[in-house]
Structure formats: structure tokens, C-alpha cells
N, CA, C, O and the ligand as a Tripos MOL2 file, in Angstrom:
@<TRIPOS>MOLECULE
protein
  269   267    68     0     0
PROTEIN
NO_CHARGES

@<TRIPOS>ATOM
      1 N           4.1670  -12.9710   22.0490 N.3       1 MET1
      2 CA          4.7520  -13.3690   20.8830 C.3       1 MET1
      3 C           3.7190  -13.8750   20.0620 C.2       1 MET1
      4 O           2.9970  -14.7780   20.4840 O.2       1 MET1
      5 N           3.5480  -13.3220   18.7760 N.am      2 LEU2
      6 CA          2.6980  -13.7600   17.7530 C.3       2 LEU2
      7 C           3.5050  -14.7620   16.8020 C.2       2 LEU2
      8 O           4.6480  -14.5100   16.4210 O.2       2 LEU2
      9 N           2.7700  -15.9790   16.4390 N.am      3 LYS3
     10 CA          3.4830  -16.8730   15.6780 C.3       3 LYS3
     11 C           2.4760  -17.1820   14.6360 C.2       3 LYS3
     12 O           1.2980  -17.4540   14.8720 O.2       3 LYS3
     13 N           3.0680  -17.1160   13.3730 N.am      4 LEU4
     14 CA          2.0410  -17.3450   12.1320 C.3       4 LEU4
     15 C           2.7320  -18.3130   11.2780 C.2       4 LEU4
     16 O           3.9540  -18.2970   11.1280 O.2       4 LEU4
     17 N           1.9550  -19.1470   10.7240 N.am      5 LYS5
     18 CA          2.2010  -20.0620    9.4620 C.3       5 LYS5
     19 C           1.8990  -19.4060    8.0900 C.2       5 LYS5
     20 O           0.7470  -19.3030    7.6700 O.2       5 LYS5
     21 N           3.0310  -18.9500    7.3850 N.am      6 VAL6
     22 CA          2.8540  -18.1950    6.3140 C.3       6 VAL6
     23 C           3.0330  -18.9380    5.0810 C.2       6 VAL6
     24 O           4.0550  -19.6220    5.0300 O.2       6 VAL6
     25 N           2.2970  -18.9510    4.1250 N.am      7 GLU7
     26 CA          2.2350  -19.7370    2.9420 C.3       7 GLU7
     27 C           2.9290  -19.0900    1.9670 C.2       7 GLU7
     28 O           2.9720  -17.8630    2.0580 O.2       7 GLU7
     29 N           3.5920  -19.7170    0.8790 N.am      8 LYS8
     30 CA          4.2210  -19.2880   -0.3600 C.3       8 LYS8
     31 C           5.4480  -18.5240    0.0040 C.2       8 LYS8
     32 O           5.8490  -17.6310   -0.7430 O.2       8 LYS8
     33 N           6.0500  -18.8200    1.0840 N.am      9 MET9
     34 CA          7.2210  -17.8030    1.5150 C.3       9 MET9
     35 C           8.3560  -19.1240    1.5820 C.2       9 MET9
     36 O           8.4730  -19.9920    2.4470 O.2       9 MET9
     37 N           9.0640  -18.9250    0.4220 N.am     10 ASN10
     38 CA         10.0020  -19.9260    0.1000 C.3      10 ASN10
     39 C          11.4720  -19.7820   -0.2050 C.2      10 ASN10
     40 O          12.2190  -20.6730   -0.6110 O.2      10 ASN10
     41 N          11.7910  -18.4590    0.0660 N.am     11 CYS11
     42 CA         13.3470  -18.1500   -0.2830 C.3      11 CYS11
     43 C          13.4660  -16.6230    0.4060 C.2      11 CYS11
     44 O          12.5530  -15.9000    0.8060 O.2      11 CYS11
     45 N          14.7570  -16.4170    0.4030 N.am     12 GLY12
     46 CA         15.2060  -15.2600    1.1910 C.3      12 GLY12
     47 C          14.4440  -14.0360    0.7270 C.2      12 GLY12
     48 O          14.1050  -13.2230    1.5860 O.2      12 GLY12
     49 N          14.1780  -13.8480   -0.3880 N.am     13 HIS13
     50 CA         13.3660  -12.7400   -0.9220 C.3      13 HIS13
     51 C          11.9590  -12.7310   -0.3100 C.2      13 HIS13
     52 O          11.4680  -11.7170    0.1860 O.2      13 HIS13
     53 N          11.4330  -13.7330   -0.3630 N.am     14 CYS14
     54 CA         10.1330  -13.7870    0.2490 C.3      14 CYS14
     55 C          10.2880  -13.2130    1.6920 C.2      14 CYS14
     56 O           9.6000  -12.2600    2.0580 O.2      14 CYS14
     57 N          11.2460  -13.8390    2.5370 N.am     15 ALA15
     58 CA         11.3910  -13.6440    3.8670 C.3      15 ALA15
     59 C          11.6180  -11.9940    4.2110 C.2      15 ALA15
     60 O          11.0470  -11.3300    5.0760 O.2      15 ALA15
     61 N          12.5590  -11.6010    3.3200 N.am     16 SER16
     62 CA         12.6860   -9.9960    3.5540 C.3      16 SER16
     63 C          11.5100   -9.4410    3.1500 C.2      16 SER16
     64 O          11.1190   -8.4810    3.8140 O.2      16 SER16
     65 N          10.8140   -9.8180    2.1840 N.am     17 THR17
     66 CA          9.4970   -9.2730    1.8960 C.3      17 THR17
     67 C           8.2900   -9.0230    3.1550 C.2      17 THR17
     68 O           7.5660   -8.0530    3.3800 O.2      17 THR17
     69 N           8.4390  -10.4140    3.8820 N.am     18 VAL18
     70 CA          7.5310  -10.4940    5.0800 C.3      18 VAL18
     71 C           8.1380   -9.5210    6.0570 C.2      18 VAL18
     72 O           7.4200   -8.7100    6.6410 O.2      18 VAL18
     73 N           9.3800   -9.5740    6.2450 N.am     19 GLN19
     74 CA          9.9110   -8.6890    7.2040 C.3      19 GLN19
     75 C           9.8930   -7.1500    7.1460 C.2      19 GLN19
     76 O           9.9790   -6.4210    8.1340 O.2      19 GLN19
     77 N           9.7750   -6.7570    5.9060 N.am     20 LYS20
     78 CA          9.4830   -5.4030    5.6670 C.3      20 LYS20
     79 C           8.0390   -5.2150    5.8640 C.2      20 LYS20
     80 O           7.6790   -4.1680    6.4020 O.2      20 LYS20
     81 N           7.1970   -6.0480    5.5200 N.am     21 ALA21
     82 CA          5.6700   -5.6820    5.7720 C.3      21 ALA21
     83 C           5.5980   -5.7070    7.1110 C.2      21 ALA21
     84 O           4.8620   -4.8140    7.5320 O.2      21 ALA21
     85 N           6.1070   -6.4260    8.0020 N.am     22 VAL22
     86 CA          5.7470   -6.2410    9.5360 C.3      22 VAL22
     87 C           6.4610   -4.9660    9.9430 C.2      22 VAL22
     88 O           5.7880   -4.1760   10.6050 O.2      22 VAL22
     89 N           7.6110   -4.6630    9.6800 N.am     23 LYS23
     90 CA          8.2210   -3.5000    9.9980 C.3      23 LYS23
     91 C           7.5550   -2.0990    9.5880 C.2      23 LYS23
     92 O           7.5930   -1.0880   10.2900 O.2      23 LYS23
     93 N           6.9550   -2.2070    8.3720 N.am     24 ALA24
     94 CA          5.9370   -1.1480    7.9260 C.3      24 ALA24
     95 C           4.9290   -0.8900    8.8720 C.2      24 ALA24
     96 O           4.4790    0.2540    8.9260 O.2      24 ALA24
     97 N           4.4090   -1.9380    9.7800 N.am     25 VAL25
     98 CA          3.4620   -1.7330   10.8090 C.3      25 VAL25
     99 C           4.1340   -1.2090   12.0520 C.2      25 VAL25
    100 O           3.7020   -0.2590   12.7050 O.2      25 VAL25
    101 N           5.2520   -1.9160   12.3390 N.am     26 ASP26
    102 CA          5.8110   -1.4580   13.6520 C.3      26 ASP26
    103 C           7.4770   -1.7090   13.4070 C.2      26 ASP26
    104 O           8.0520   -2.7970   13.4250 O.2      26 ASP26
    105 N           8.0620   -0.3900   13.1780 N.am     27 PRO27
    106 CA          9.5380   -0.4230   12.9330 C.3      27 PRO27
    107 C          10.3280   -0.9440   13.9140 C.2      27 PRO27
    108 O          11.4910   -1.2410   13.6410 O.2      27 PRO27
    109 N           9.7670   -1.1480   15.3170 N.am     28 VAL28
    110 CA         10.7550   -1.6670   16.3070 C.3      28 VAL28
    111 C          10.1750   -3.1460   16.4820 C.2      28 VAL28
    112 O          10.4640   -3.6030   17.5880 O.2      28 VAL28
    113 N           9.5080   -3.9230   15.7610 N.am     29 ALA29
    114 CA          9.0760   -5.2370   15.8930 C.3      29 ALA29
    115 C          10.2070   -6.1700   15.7780 C.2      29 ALA29
    116 O          11.1100   -5.9380   14.9750 O.2      29 ALA29
    117 N          10.2130   -7.1330   16.4740 N.am     30 THR30
    118 CA         11.2790   -8.1740   16.5850 C.3      30 THR30
    119 C          10.6770   -9.4000   15.6710 C.2      30 THR30
    120 O           9.7110  -10.0490   16.0720 O.2      30 THR30
    121 N          11.3150   -9.6680   14.4190 N.am     31 VAL31
    122 CA         10.6550  -10.6040   13.6610 C.3      31 VAL31
    123 C          11.6100  -11.6990   13.3450 C.2      31 VAL31
    124 O          12.7160  -11.3410   12.9420 O.2      31 VAL31
    125 N          11.3730  -12.9820   13.4610 N.am     32 ASN32
    126 CA         12.0840  -14.0970   13.3230 C.3      32 ASN32
    127 C          11.4450  -14.8640   12.3600 C.2      32 ASN32
    128 O          10.2820  -15.2200   12.5460 O.2      32 ASN32
    129 N          12.1090  -15.1930   11.2650 N.am     33 ILE33
    130 CA         11.7300  -16.0120   10.2170 C.3      33 ILE33
    131 C          12.2610  -17.3850   10.1330 C.2      33 ILE33
    132 O          13.4830  -17.5020   10.2320 O.2      33 ILE33
    133 N          11.5760  -18.3990    9.9720 N.am     34 ASP34
    134 CA         11.9780  -19.8220    9.6560 C.3      34 ASP34
    135 C          11.4790  -20.4440    8.4580 C.2      34 ASP34
    136 O          10.4940  -21.1790    8.3820 O.2      34 ASP34
    137 N          12.2570  -20.0790    7.5200 N.am     35 LEU35
    138 CA         11.9880  -20.5540    6.1120 C.3      35 LEU35
    139 C          11.6450  -22.2050    5.7460 C.2      35 LEU35
    140 O          10.6860  -22.4990    5.0310 O.2      35 LEU35
    141 N          12.4260  -23.0810    6.2480 N.am     36 PRO36
    142 CA         12.0510  -24.4370    6.2960 C.3      36 PRO36
    143 C          10.6890  -24.8210    6.8770 C.2      36 PRO36
    144 O          10.0220  -25.6650    6.2780 O.2      36 PRO36
    145 N          10.2330  -24.2660    7.9910 N.am     37 SER37
    146 CA          9.0470  -24.4590    8.4410 C.3      37 SER37
    147 C           7.9430  -23.4810    8.0520 C.2      37 SER37
    148 O           6.8150  -23.6720    8.5070 O.2      37 SER37
    149 N           8.1760  -22.4780    7.2670 N.am     38 GLY38
    150 CA          7.1810  -21.5000    6.8470 C.3      38 GLY38
    151 C           6.6740  -20.5200    8.0300 C.2      38 GLY38
    152 O           5.7190  -19.7540    7.9070 O.2      38 GLY38
    153 N           7.4170  -20.6540    9.1300 N.am     39 THR39
    154 CA          6.7620  -19.9160   10.3090 C.3      39 THR39
    155 C           7.3850  -18.6500   10.5200 C.2      39 THR39
    156 O           8.5530  -18.5330   10.1500 O.2      39 THR39
    157 N           6.7310  -17.5590   11.1180 N.am     40 VAL40
    158 CA          7.2080  -16.1420   11.4980 C.3      40 VAL40
    159 C           6.7630  -15.8440   12.7420 C.2      40 VAL40
    160 O           5.5810  -15.8500   13.0850 O.2      40 VAL40
    161 N           7.8320  -15.5450   13.5210 N.am     41 SER41
    162 CA          7.5050  -14.8910   14.9670 C.3      41 SER41
    163 C           7.6910  -13.6840   15.1620 C.2      41 SER41
    164 O           8.8250  -13.2570   14.9430 O.2      41 SER41
    165 N           6.7810  -12.8760   15.5710 N.am     42 VAL42
    166 CA          6.7800  -11.5640   15.7100 C.3      42 VAL42
    167 C           6.4350  -10.9680   17.2750 C.2      42 VAL42
    168 O           5.4260  -11.2560   17.9190 O.2      42 VAL42
    169 N           7.4070  -10.1710   17.6640 N.am     43 ASP43
    170 CA          7.3060   -9.7550   19.0920 C.3      43 ASP43
    171 C           7.1240   -8.1430   18.8000 C.2      43 ASP43
    172 O           7.9880   -7.3930   18.3470 O.2      43 ASP43
    173 N           5.7900   -7.8090   19.1710 N.am     44 SER44
    174 CA          5.3150   -6.5030   18.5980 C.3      44 SER44
    175 C           4.1160   -5.8540   19.3540 C.2      44 SER44
    176 O           3.1110   -6.4970   19.6580 O.2      44 SER44
    177 N           4.3070   -4.4540   19.6510 N.am     45 ALA45
    178 CA          3.1130   -3.9270   20.5240 C.3      45 ALA45
    179 C           1.9300   -3.7670   19.4340 C.2      45 ALA45
    180 O           0.7840   -3.5870   19.8480 O.2      45 ALA45
    181 N           2.1540   -3.8220   18.2400 N.am     46 ALA46
    182 CA          1.0610   -3.8040   17.3980 C.3      46 ALA46
    183 C           0.0280   -4.7390   17.3630 C.2      46 ALA46
    184 O           0.3650   -5.8630   17.7350 O.2      46 ALA46
    185 N          -1.1070   -4.6030   17.0310 N.am     47 SER47
    186 CA         -2.3130   -5.6980   16.9240 C.3      47 SER47
    187 C          -1.7440   -6.7400   16.0480 C.2      47 SER47
    188 O          -1.1780   -6.5460   14.9730 O.2      47 SER47
    189 N          -2.0040   -8.0940   16.7520 N.am     48 GLU48
    190 CA         -1.9560   -9.1930   15.7280 C.3      48 GLU48
    191 C          -2.5830   -9.2220   14.4140 C.2      48 GLU48
    192 O          -2.0090   -9.6190   13.4000 O.2      48 GLU48
    193 N          -3.9130   -8.7420   14.4680 N.am     49 ASP49
    194 CA         -4.4670   -8.6340   12.9750 C.3      49 ASP49
    195 C          -3.7170   -7.6700   11.9600 C.2      49 ASP49
    196 O          -3.6440   -7.8990   10.7530 O.2      49 ASP49
    197 N          -3.0970   -6.4200   12.6790 N.am     50 SER50
    198 CA         -2.6520   -5.6080   11.8470 C.3      50 SER50
    199 C          -1.2310   -6.2750   11.0570 C.2      50 SER50
    200 O          -0.8850   -6.0250    9.9030 O.2      50 SER50
    201 N          -0.6250   -7.0710   11.9070 N.am     51 ILE51
    202 CA          0.5400   -7.7140   11.2460 C.3      51 ILE51
    203 C           0.3140   -8.8250   10.5020 C.2      51 ILE51
    204 O           1.1520   -9.0310    9.6240 O.2      51 ILE51
    205 N          -0.7910   -9.7860   10.6260 N.am     52 ALA52
    206 CA         -1.0930  -10.5530    9.8340 C.3      52 ALA52
    207 C          -1.7000  -10.1230    8.6240 C.2      52 ALA52
    208 O          -1.6240  -10.7860    7.5900 O.2      52 ALA52
    209 N          -2.3830   -8.8870    8.7240 N.am     53 ASP53
    210 CA         -3.1290   -8.2680    7.3900 C.3      53 ASP53
    211 C          -1.9100   -7.7010    6.3830 C.2      53 ASP53
    212 O          -1.8590   -7.7710    5.1550 O.2      53 ASP53
    213 N          -1.0390   -7.1720    7.2310 N.am     54 ALA54
    214 CA          0.1630   -6.6690    6.5730 C.3      54 ALA54
    215 C           1.0020   -7.6980    5.6350 C.2      54 ALA54
    216 O           1.4420   -7.3510    4.5390 O.2      54 ALA54
    217 N           1.1680   -8.9250    6.1450 N.am     55 ILE55
    218 CA          1.7700  -10.0130    5.4910 C.3      55 ILE55
    219 C           1.0970  -10.2860    4.4230 C.2      55 ILE55
    220 O           1.6010  -10.4310    3.3100 O.2      55 ILE55
    221 N          -0.4200  -10.3990    4.7660 N.am     56 ARG56
    222 CA         -1.3220  -10.8310    3.5950 C.3      56 ARG56
    223 C          -1.3620  -10.0650    2.5400 C.2      56 ARG56
    224 O          -1.5350  -10.5480    1.4220 O.2      56 ARG56
    225 N          -1.1880   -8.5830    2.7760 N.am     57 SER57
    226 CA         -1.3380   -7.6860    1.7160 C.3      57 SER57
    227 C          -0.0660   -7.8530    1.1570 C.2      57 SER57
    228 O          -0.1170   -7.6560   -0.0570 O.2      57 SER57
    229 N           1.1320   -8.1570    1.5830 N.am     58 ALA58
    230 CA          2.5030   -8.2230    0.7370 C.3      58 ALA58
    231 C           2.2440   -9.7280   -0.0580 C.2      58 ALA58
    232 O           3.1850  -10.1590   -0.7230 O.2      58 ALA58
    233 N           1.1890  -10.3920   -0.0040 N.am     59 GLY59
    234 CA          1.1190  -11.5890   -1.0630 C.3      59 GLY59
    235 C           1.1430  -12.9730   -0.3270 C.2      59 GLY59
    236 O           1.1160  -14.0110   -0.9890 O.2      59 GLY59
    237 N           1.1970  -12.9910    1.1300 N.am     60 TYR60
    238 CA          1.5060  -14.1170    1.7240 C.3      60 TYR60
    239 C           0.4320  -14.5210    2.7960 C.2      60 TYR60
    240 O           0.3820  -14.1180    3.9580 O.2      60 TYR60
    241 N          -0.3700  -15.3540    2.2020 N.am     61 PRO61
    242 CA         -1.6470  -16.0590    3.1790 C.3      61 PRO61
    243 C          -0.8600  -16.4390    4.2610 C.2      61 PRO61
    244 O           0.2950  -16.8570    4.1700 O.2      61 PRO61
    245 N          -1.6400  -16.2570    5.5190 N.am     62 ASN62
    246 CA         -1.1200  -16.8010    6.7660 C.3      62 ASN62
    247 C          -2.0340  -16.9440    7.8350 C.2      62 ASN62
    248 O          -3.1180  -16.3680    7.7520 O.2      62 ASN62
    249 N          -1.7440  -17.6580    8.8740 N.am     63 GLU63
    250 CA         -2.7320  -18.0450    9.9080 C.3      63 GLU63
    251 C          -1.7890  -18.1020   11.1950 C.2      63 GLU63
    252 O          -0.6180  -18.4760   11.2590 O.2      63 GLU63
    253 N          -2.6560  -17.6110   12.2370 N.am     64 LYS64
    254 CA         -1.9110  -17.7000   13.6140 C.3      64 LYS64
    255 C          -1.9620  -19.1140   14.1820 C.2      64 LYS64
    256 O          -3.0210  -19.7420   14.1700 O.2      64 LYS64
    257 N          -0.8150  -19.6350   14.6890 N.am     65 ILE65
    258 CA         -0.5080  -20.9930   15.1610 C.3      65 ILE65
    259 C          -0.2310  -20.7770   16.4850 C.2      65 ILE65
    260 O           0.2430  -19.7010   16.8510 O.2      65 ILE65
    261 N          -0.5240  -21.8700   17.4200 N.am     66 ALA66
    262 CA         -0.0870  -21.8420   18.8400 C.3      66 ALA66
    263 C           1.3060  -21.4470   18.9920 C.2      66 ALA66
    264 O           2.0970  -21.9360   18.1860 O.2      66 ALA66
    265 N           1.7300  -20.6820   19.8440 N.am     67 ALA67
    266 CA          3.1270  -20.3710   20.2080 C.3      67 ALA67
    267 C           3.7740  -21.4590   20.8250 C.2      67 ALA67
    268 O           4.9460  -21.3560   21.1880 O.2      67 ALA67
    269 CU         10.6950  -16.3130   -2.5370 Cu       68 CU68
@<TRIPOS>BOND
     1     1     2 1
     2     2     3 1
     3     3     4 2
     4     3     5 am
     5     5     6 1
     6     6     7 1
     7     7     8 2
     8     7     9 am
     9     9    10 1
    10    10    11 1
    11    11    12 2
    12    11    13 am
    13    13    14 1
    14    14    15 1
    15    15    16 2
    16    15    17 am
    17    17    18 1
    18    18    19 1
    19    19    20 2
    20    19    21 am
    21    21    22 1
    22    22    23 1
    23    23    24 2
    24    23    25 am
    25    25    26 1
    26    26    27 1
    27    27    28 2
    28    27    29 am
    29    29    30 1
    30    30    31 1
    31    31    32 2
    32    31    33 am
    33    33    34 1
    34    34    35 1
    35    35    36 2
    36    35    37 am
    37    37    38 1
    38    38    39 1
    39    39    40 2
    40    39    41 am
    41    41    42 1
    42    42    43 1
    43    43    44 2
    44    43    45 am
    45    45    46 1
    46    46    47 1
    47    47    48 2
    48    47    49 am
    49    49    50 1
    50    50    51 1
    51    51    52 2
    52    51    53 am
    53    53    54 1
    54    54    55 1
    55    55    56 2
    56    55    57 am
    57    57    58 1
    58    58    59 1
    59    59    60 2
    60    59    61 am
    61    61    62 1
    62    62    63 1
    63    63    64 2
    64    63    65 am
    65    65    66 1
    66    66    67 1
    67    67    68 2
    68    67    69 am
    69    69    70 1
    70    70    71 1
    71    71    72 2
    72    71    73 am
    73    73    74 1
    74    74    75 1
    75    75    76 2
    76    75    77 am
    77    77    78 1
    78    78    79 1
    79    79    80 2
    80    79    81 am
    81    81    82 1
    82    82    83 1
    83    83    84 2
    84    83    85 am
    85    85    86 1
    86    86    87 1
    87    87    88 2
    88    87    89 am
    89    89    90 1
    90    90    91 1
    91    91    92 2
    92    91    93 am
    93    93    94 1
    94    94    95 1
    95    95    96 2
    96    95    97 am
    97    97    98 1
    98    98    99 1
    99    99   100 2
   100    99   101 am
   101   101   102 1
   102   102   103 1
   103   103   104 2
   104   103   105 am
   105   105   106 1
   106   106   107 1
   107   107   108 2
   108   107   109 am
   109   109   110 1
   110   110   111 1
   111   111   112 2
   112   111   113 am
   113   113   114 1
   114   114   115 1
   115   115   116 2
   116   115   117 am
   117   117   118 1
   118   118   119 1
   119   119   120 2
   120   119   121 am
   121   121   122 1
   122   122   123 1
   123   123   124 2
   124   123   125 am
   125   125   126 1
   126   126   127 1
   127   127   128 2
   128   127   129 am
   129   129   130 1
   130   130   131 1
   131   131   132 2
   132   131   133 am
   133   133   134 1
   134   134   135 1
   135   135   136 2
   136   135   137 am
   137   137   138 1
   138   138   139 1
   139   139   140 2
   140   139   141 am
   141   141   142 1
   142   142   143 1
   143   143   144 2
   144   143   145 am
   145   145   146 1
   146   146   147 1
   147   147   148 2
   148   147   149 am
   149   149   150 1
   150   150   151 1
   151   151   152 2
   152   151   153 am
   153   153   154 1
   154   154   155 1
   155   155   156 2
   156   155   157 am
   157   157   158 1
   158   158   159 1
   159   159   160 2
   160   159   161 am
   161   161   162 1
   162   162   163 1
   163   163   164 2
   164   163   165 am
   165   165   166 1
   166   166   167 1
   167   167   168 2
   168   167   169 am
   169   169   170 1
   170   170   171 1
   171   171   172 2
   172   171   173 am
   173   173   174 1
   174   174   175 1
   175   175   176 2
   176   175   177 am
   177   177   178 1
   178   178   179 1
   179   179   180 2
   180   179   181 am
   181   181   182 1
   182   182   183 1
   183   183   184 2
   184   183   185 am
   185   185   186 1
   186   186   187 1
   187   187   188 2
   188   187   189 am
   189   189   190 1
   190   190   191 1
   191   191   192 2
   192   191   193 am
   193   193   194 1
   194   194   195 1
   195   195   196 2
   196   195   197 am
   197   197   198 1
   198   198   199 1
   199   199   200 2
   200   199   201 am
   201   201   202 1
   202   202   203 1
   203   203   204 2
   204   203   205 am
   205   205   206 1
   206   206   207 1
   207   207   208 2
   208   207   209 am
   209   209   210 1
   210   210   211 1
   211   211   212 2
   212   211   213 am
   213   213   214 1
   214   214   215 1
   215   215   216 2
   216   215   217 am
   217   217   218 1
   218   218   219 1
   219   219   220 2
   220   219   221 am
   221   221   222 1
   222   222   223 1
   223   223   224 2
   224   223   225 am
   225   225   226 1
   226   226   227 1
   227   227   228 2
   228   227   229 am
   229   229   230 1
   230   230   231 1
   231   231   232 2
   232   231   233 am
   233   233   234 1
   234   234   235 1
   235   235   236 2
   236   235   237 am
   237   237   238 1
   238   238   239 1
   239   239   240 2
   240   239   241 am
   241   241   242 1
   242   242   243 1
   243   243   244 2
   244   243   245 am
   245   245   246 1
   246   246   247 1
   247   247   248 2
   248   247   249 am
   249   249   250 1
   250   250   251 1
   251   251   252 2
   252   251   253 am
   253   253   254 1
   254   254   255 1
   255   255   256 2
   256   255   257 am
   257   257   258 1
   258   258   259 1
   259   259   260 2
   260   259   261 am
   261   261   262 1
   262   262   263 1
   263   263   264 2
   264   263   265 am
   265   265   266 1
   266   266   267 1
   267   267   268 2
@<TRIPOS>SUBSTRUCTURE
     1 MET1         2 RESIDUE 1 A MET
     2 LEU2         6 RESIDUE 1 A LEU
     3 LYS3        10 RESIDUE 1 A LYS
     4 LEU4        14 RESIDUE 1 A LEU
     5 LYS5        18 RESIDUE 1 A LYS
     6 VAL6        22 RESIDUE 1 A VAL
     7 GLU7        26 RESIDUE 1 A GLU
     8 LYS8        30 RESIDUE 1 A LYS
     9 MET9        34 RESIDUE 1 A MET
    10 ASN10       38 RESIDUE 1 A ASN
    11 CYS11       42 RESIDUE 1 A CYS
    12 GLY12       46 RESIDUE 1 A GLY
    13 HIS13       50 RESIDUE 1 A HIS
    14 CYS14       54 RESIDUE 1 A CYS
    15 ALA15       58 RESIDUE 1 A ALA
    16 SER16       62 RESIDUE 1 A SER
    17 THR17       66 RESIDUE 1 A THR
    18 VAL18       70 RESIDUE 1 A VAL
    19 GLN19       74 RESIDUE 1 A GLN
    20 LYS20       78 RESIDUE 1 A LYS
    21 ALA21       82 RESIDUE 1 A ALA
    22 VAL22       86 RESIDUE 1 A VAL
    23 LYS23       90 RESIDUE 1 A LYS
    24 ALA24       94 RESIDUE 1 A ALA
    25 VAL25       98 RESIDUE 1 A VAL
    26 ASP26      102 RESIDUE 1 A ASP
    27 PRO27      106 RESIDUE 1 A PRO
    28 VAL28      110 RESIDUE 1 A VAL
    29 ALA29      114 RESIDUE 1 A ALA
    30 THR30      118 RESIDUE 1 A THR
    31 VAL31      122 RESIDUE 1 A VAL
    32 ASN32      126 RESIDUE 1 A ASN
    33 ILE33      130 RESIDUE 1 A ILE
    34 ASP34      134 RESIDUE 1 A ASP
    35 LEU35      138 RESIDUE 1 A LEU
    36 PRO36      142 RESIDUE 1 A PRO
    37 SER37      146 RESIDUE 1 A SER
    38 GLY38      150 RESIDUE 1 A GLY
    39 THR39      154 RESIDUE 1 A THR
    40 VAL40      158 RESIDUE 1 A VAL
    41 SER41      162 RESIDUE 1 A SER
    42 VAL42      166 RESIDUE 1 A VAL
    43 ASP43      170 RESIDUE 1 A ASP
    44 SER44      174 RESIDUE 1 A SER
    45 ALA45      178 RESIDUE 1 A ALA
    46 ALA46      182 RESIDUE 1 A ALA
    47 SER47      186 RESIDUE 1 A SER
    48 GLU48      190 RESIDUE 1 A GLU
    49 ASP49      194 RESIDUE 1 A ASP
    50 SER50      198 RESIDUE 1 A SER
    51 ILE51      202 RESIDUE 1 A ILE
    52 ALA52      206 RESIDUE 1 A ALA
    53 ASP53      210 RESIDUE 1 A ASP
    54 ALA54      214 RESIDUE 1 A ALA
    55 ILE55      218 RESIDUE 1 A ILE
    56 ARG56      222 RESIDUE 1 A ARG
    57 SER57      226 RESIDUE 1 A SER
    58 ALA58      230 RESIDUE 1 A ALA
    59 GLY59      234 RESIDUE 1 A GLY
    60 TYR60      238 RESIDUE 1 A TYR
    61 PRO61      242 RESIDUE 1 A PRO
    62 ASN62      246 RESIDUE 1 A ASN
    63 GLU63      250 RESIDUE 1 A GLU
    64 LYS64      254 RESIDUE 1 A LYS
    65 ILE65      258 RESIDUE 1 A ILE
    66 ALA66      262 RESIDUE 1 A ALA
    67 ALA67      266 RESIDUE 1 A ALA
    68 CU68       269 GROUP 0 **** ****
């Protein structure tokens, strides 16, 4: 399980944008987004870097945090 602290994600629209970015990398990924804490948990077979980069490309800087 990859857990990311995602910056600038502050509404439902942001959350769906982040979700779409992850699903573009891995359509079967499980994505859990917690807006109040700005964290995103991803369960996916894709590489952690590719997921983090996709979220970054969508406009949301992020870094991995301890699961
Ligand atoms: Cu937003």
C-alpha cells in the first residue's frame, strides 16, 4: 500500500482529478483519498514512482509517507 501526502488537494474536484490520474496509470488500482489530511492511499501493482509522478503531472505535488 502506497501512502502519499498530496499538496493542494482541497476539494472533491481535486480528489477526483487525483483519482483519475492514478487510474490512468492502473485502471484497477484501489484509491482511497482523505481530504482533511490530504493523504492518498493506493493499492496497485504499478510502480510507486509512476503513480506519484502521475499525481504530480495532474498538478499536485506529493511525497511518500510511512504507511
Ligand atoms: Cu479542489
